[in-house]
C-alpha positions, 0 to 999 in steps of 0.5 A: 500500500502507498503512504502519503506524507506531506509537510506544508509551508506556514503560508498555506495548507495543501491538497496532495494527490494520492499515489496509486496503490498496488492492491486495495481491499475493495474495488477502485471507486467504491466503499464496502457495503459495511464501512467501519471507522475508528478514532483514537488519541494515541498519546504518542504513537511510538509509546502506544506501539510499545503497549499494544497499538500495533496489535490493535491496528492489526486486529481491528476491523476498521476500514479507516483509523484516525489517530491524534497526538502522534507526537512524532514526525512521519519520517522518524517513525518506523515503517510499521507505524509510518506505512503499515502493510495493508494501509494507505496513510497520510500524516500531518506533522507538527512543526514543533517536534514532539507535539500534536500530529495527526494521521489517517490509515485507510484500507481504501485508496484515497482519491486525494488528501489535504493537510490543514484547513486554510488557516495560516496560523495552524498550517503546520500545527499537526491538527487536521488532515483529510482523505477523500474517499469514493463518496466520503470525506474523512478527517482526523482532528486534534482540537487544542486542549486549552487551559483557562487564563493561558495562551493555550486557551487563547489558541484554542479559541482562535482555532475554534473561530477559524475551524467553524466556517471551514466545517461549513465550507466542507459540508457545502462542497461535499454536498455539491459533489454528492459526498458525505463527511465524517470528522473523527477526532479528539475535540477536547470538549465535553458537550453536555453534562452526561459527557463527563463524570464530574461535570459540576467540578469542571464548569470553569475548566477548559473542555467544559466551559460554557462558551466551548460547549456553545461552540460545539452546539453550533457545529450541531445546530447551525451547521447540521452535523451530527454527533453519531455516538450520541444519536445512537445512545442519547441517554448517557452518561458516557460512554467516556473516551478519556480518563486521567492517569491520575488517581483512580480515574480509569478504575472509577470510570471518572472520565470525559467523552471528548472523542467524537465521530461528527458526520453529515446527516446522511451519513449519520443516518446510516450508523448502526453501531458506535462502540468505545473500546475501553481497555479491560484494565488499567494495565492493559491501556496503551493510551489514556484515550480509548478508541471510538469505533463506528460502523455504517451501512454503506450499501446502496438502497434496495 
């Protein structure tokens, strides 16, 4: 399979054409009738690989896997992580070594890829990458985490302000082409009280601030995107996707749901399952996040 890796200058984002693969798992120009996608913040890809990520990737039934917080330049990754056998890959590195980084692994040959979303400040931030598949745009997003009263929070706010209109443009362009969209990733915002265990104690903390939650609400209410997992499981609480390494957060399931599959309505309606692959024990974890895996019925109408 081919690997697609790109770095873009700070002045612009980039669209890069996909290379031709030797083999693909489905016929060129089509998606499988049952399409499965996964997203996970790996908290350092090389570290995760030593703890079980490689085995997870080999065993997953996902057709596309989105990773965030890779924290390594693609050129410095070993081949089995940079371009694993059986996968097409695209990596978006961060210009600051050891920070951020997102990537996509796809069993399906992409028609094109894109790094960044057109905002100069974040062009080399390693926070956004897309693949254009037949009938579908799939993206990996790592939204800044923020910290109230610091530059990190200001960066997060600037990112959100720039990213919201891009989501609208992405939706419109996809619709004009008859395509669907799914943005997979670590959005670093718990949208509602049912999305984190200790919501009362976090109302003034980044990730659950009223303005952040309102922004995510605009993604859903104004732009029309759908939180696929919450559509399938509207009640909650959870299921959570991130637990602090501190204390007994994982053992007590004191977590946050901040990893989402955010899709256009036509795709969201095809979702048949959404599963958080929570590790069976604290010691079995290979990240502080758990993969979120969503399956769609992509078969044509009868």
